[in-house]
Structure formats: C-alpha cells, structure tokens
C-alpha positions in Angstrom: 0.0 0.0 0.0 1.3 3.5 -0.8 2.1 6.2 1.7 -1.1 8.2 0.7 -3.6 5.3 0.7 -4.2 3.9 4.2 -6.7 1.3 5.5 -9.9 2.9 6.9 -10.3 3.0 10.6 -13.2 0.7 11.6 -15.5 2.6 13.9 -18.3 1.0 15.9 -21.5 2.5 14.5 -23.9 0.1 16.2 -26.8 2.0 17.7 -26.2 5.0 15.4 -28.3 3.8 12.4 -32.0 4.6 12.4 -34.2 1.7 11.2 -36.7 2.3 8.4 -36.9 5.0 5.8 -36.4 8.8 6.2 -39.4 11.1 5.9 -40.9 11.8 2.5 -42.7 15.0 1.7 -45.3 15.3 -1.0 -45.4 18.8 -2.4 -48.0 20.4 -4.6 -48.1 23.7 -6.5 -44.3 23.8 -6.6 -42.4 26.1 -8.9 -39.3 24.5 -10.3 -36.8 27.1 -11.6 -34.0 25.5 -13.5 -30.4 26.7 -13.5 -29.6 29.0 -16.4 -26.9 27.9 -18.8 -23.5 28.2 -17.2 -24.9 27.6 -13.7 -23.7 30.9 -12.2 -27.2 32.2 -11.4 -28.7 32.0 -7.9 -32.3 32.0 -8.8 -32.8 28.3 -9.2 -34.5 25.7 -7.0 -37.9 24.6 -5.8 -40.2 27.4 -4.6 -43.6 27.4 -3.1 -46.6 29.2 -4.7 -45.6 32.5 -2.9 -42.1 32.4 -4.5 -40.2 31.3 -1.3 -37.4 28.8 -1.4 -38.4 25.3 -0.1 -35.6 24.7 2.4 -36.2 21.0 2.6 -34.9 20.8 -1.0 -32.3 23.5 -0.9 -28.6 23.0 -0.8 -26.7 24.0 2.3 -23.0 23.9 3.3 -21.0 24.5 6.4 -22.0 24.4 10.0 -24.0 26.3 11.1 -25.8 25.7 7.7 -25.5 28.4 5.0 -27.7 28.4 2.0 -25.5 27.3 -0.9 -25.8 29.5 -4.0 -29.6 29.6 -4.0 -31.9 32.6 -3.6 -34.4 32.8 -0.7 -37.1 34.0 -3.1 -37.6 33.9 -6.8 -38.4 36.9 -9.0 -40.0 34.8 -11.7 -43.2 36.9 -12.0 -45.0 36.9 -15.3 -42.5 34.5 -17.0 -43.8 31.6 -19.0 -44.3 28.5 -17.0 -45.5 25.0 -17.8 -47.6 22.7 -15.8 -46.8 19.1 -15.1 -50.0 17.1 -14.3 -48.3 13.9 -13.1 -46.0 13.3 -10.1 -42.3 14.0 -10.5 -39.6 13.0 -8.1 -37.0 15.7 -7.3 -33.6 14.2 -7.4 -31.5 17.2 -6.3 -28.5 18.7 -7.9 -26.4 16.6 -10.2 -22.9 17.6 -11.3 -19.7 16.1 -12.5 -18.1 15.6 -9.1 -18.3 12.2 -7.4 -18.5 13.4 -3.8 -21.1 16.1 -4.5 -23.1 13.6 -6.6 -23.3 11.3 -3.6 -24.2 14.0 -1.1 -26.5 16.2 -3.2 -28.2 13.8 -5.5 -27.9 10.0 -4.9 -29.0 10.3 -1.3 -32.4 11.6 -2.5 -33.0 8.7 -4.8 -33.6 6.0 -2.2 -37.3 6.9 -2.4 -37.2 6.7 -6.2 -35.6 3.2 -6.1 -38.1 1.9 -3.6 -41.4 3.5 -4.6 -41.5 4.6 -8.2 -42.6 3.0 -11.4 -40.6 3.0 -14.7 -42.9 5.7 -15.9 -42.1 8.1 -13.1 -40.1 11.2 -14.1 -37.1 12.4 -12.1 -36.0 16.0 -12.0 -32.5 17.2 -11.4 -30.8 20.6 -11.3 -27.8 20.4 -13.5 -25.4 22.4 -15.7 -25.0 19.1 -17.7 -27.3 17.8 -20.4 -28.9 14.4 -20.1 -26.4 13.2 -22.8 -23.4 14.5 -20.8 -24.7 12.8 -17.6 -25.2 9.5 -19.4 -21.7 9.8 -20.9 -20.1 9.4 -17.4 -19.9 5.7 -16.6 -19.8 6.2 -12.9 -23.0 8.3 -13.1 -24.7 5.8 -15.2 -23.8 3.0 -12.7 -25.1 5.0 -9.7 -28.3 6.1 -11.5 -28.9 2.6 -12.7 -28.5 1.4 -9.1 -31.2 3.8 -8.1 -33.4 2.7 -11.0 -33.2 5.9 -13.0 -33.2 5.6 -16.8 -32.3 8.2 -19.3 -35.9 8.4 -20.6 -37.1 9.4 -17.2 -34.8 12.4 -17.0 -35.4 13.5 -20.6 -39.2 13.6 -20.0 -38.8 16.0 -17.2 -36.3 18.5 -18.8 -39.0 21.0 -19.8 -40.8 21.3 -16.5 
C-alpha cells in the first residue's frame, strides 16, 4: 500500500443507524426554476406558490448551515411556466463531481428506487445535459443502481 492510501479505521457504528426509511414530503403547487446555462445564477431551486425557497430541497453547506448558492425568493413573476400534471420526483443537484453527486443527488434517490414505477419522471438541477450525464460511466452506474433511466430524465427536462 502506498504512503497516501491507508486502510480505513473501523468505527463501531452500532446504535447510530436509524431503522426504516427517512421522511418523504409530497409537495403540490411547486415552482421549479432551472439553472440557467453556465450555472452561475442563484435564482434556481424549488419554490412554493408564494415564491419562497423550499428549504427541505435547498442546498446547504458548512456548520451552522449556510444556503449554498440559492436565492431565498424567486423573481419569476410573469414569465412563461409549464404545468406538469403527473408526479415528478425531485432528485436534487447533479454535477460532474463524485462526492457532490453522492451527497447532493444520490442520497435523495432512495425513495425513487423503492417506490417509483418505470414511468415516473425524475427532475435534477444540472449544468449538464442528459447526454453528458449519461456519458459518465460512474454516473450511469449509480443512477442505474437507483433505477433511473435516461428516458425518465429526458421527459422532465422541460418542466
């Protein structure tokens, strides 16, 4: 083994794992604001019908938590919006970084893998196209593990 790769320390985690599934929230009348091309905007995310950020689906960093790149409210008044009449699962932010993919995206897909049908759409915030996402073998493997197919993402891109 090299000097920079070491065996992991084995910690006793007994008693620290909560049995069962985490909470699931069903949201209605949600406004999804996609990231603009280039991803440098802050006016993206899931917002309630009053235009306020839904914190349960927002990205945070640090401790104490700091809202990560997203606006508290959206100014999307009077802009064209489309309506999706069937349920869509929000998968979080998906980007080309393995660690962020795990913490900001894959962790939200346990519900999708357990409860959704092959027709269910999944929605991600991303600077990447669906083609770019599915050109990364490690992303394909992890999405496949969660049961997400390319067609389910393509169907939700215009929400």
